[in-house]
N, C-alpha and C positions, 0 to 999 in steps of 0.2 A: 855157581849155585845161588848166589845172592839174587840174581834176576829171577830165578825160579821161585825163591821165597817171596819176592815182591809180587809176582804174578799170583801166587797162592793167596797172599794177603789181599790182593784186589778181588779175588773170587769171594773170600770171606766178607769183604766190604760190600759186595753186591748182595749177598745173602742177608747181611746185617741190615742193609737199607730196606729190604722187603720185610724183614722181621719187624721193623719199626712201623712200616705201612700197615701191618695187620695187628699190631699190639694195641689192645684196648685196656688201658690201665684201670679204668673204673670197673670193668668186668673182672679183672684179675683181683682187685682189692675185695670185690664182693663175692668171690668164689665161696660157696658153702662147704668149707673144709670137712665138716662132719659127714657130709654126703658126697664127698669127692668122687667116689667110684660108683655112685648110683646111676650116673648117666655119662655120656661122652662129652657133654658141653663143658664141664670144668677142665677136662683134659685138653680139648681143642682151644679153649680160652688161654690155657697156660703155654701152649706150644710156641706162640710168637715170643713170649718172654724168655723161654728156654733158648730159642734161636738167637734172640738178642744177646743173651749172656754168652753162650758158647761160640757163636760166630764172632762176637766182639773180642773175646779172649783169643780165639784163633787168629783174628786179624792183627791184634797187638803182638802176639808171639812172632808171626811170620814177618810182619813189618819191622819189628825190632831186630830180627836176624838179618834182614836185608840191609838196613841202614848202617850196620857195622862195616859193610864193604862198599856201599854205594853212597856217594855224597847225599846228605839229607835232603837238600833242595831238589836234586834230580829224582831221588826215590819218591819224594812227596808228589812231585808232578806226575810221574809215571803211575804211581799207585792210584791217585785220584783220577787221572785220565783214563786208565784201563777200567776202573770201577764205573766211571761215568758212561763210557761206551757200553759196558756190560749191562748197566741198569737200563739204558735205552734199548738194547737188544731184547732184554726180558720184557720191557714195557710193550714193545712192538709185537714180539712173537707170542708171549703168554697172555698179556692183558689187552692185546689188540688196539693199542694206542696208535694214533695216526703219526705220520711224519711227512715232511715235505722235502723238496729238493735242497733248499738252503740249509735246513737242519742237517741233512746228510752231508752236504758240502762241508759245513763247519765241523762236524764230527770227523770227517776225513782230514781236515786241517789239523785237528787235535791228534789224530792217529799219526800223521806225518811228523808232527812235532815230537811225539813220544818215541817214534823210531829214530828220529834225529838225535834226541837226548841220549838214547841208549848207545848209538854209534859214537857220538862225541865222548861220552863218559868212558866207554871202553878204550877209545884211542888215547885219552888223556891219562889213563891209569895203568897202562900196560907197557 
């Protein structure tokens, strides 16, 4: 179950990363609270902040459950590695960011490393 928690934490980390990308603190600070419901702009301005808070909390909760059963160094490497690959996938598929052979090659190396860490960790603790 710990590996599932770690994967879920990584998904929250991916979402949290993009909430930061769209968070505009100056706009949030300057929301006209008296007229909050008069237009959609204050609500859409607030959504990245709400994502930042809720995705961050979800990330912490699931990561903390995972590291109770997985060594912290392994959990950290897998958590960040999965999140890194997930962020790249979102960048390419949603935001149409470019990628090249070497970038894909090294993401593949990271993926092989993550699979290896999971295999070695399971063998050492069972």
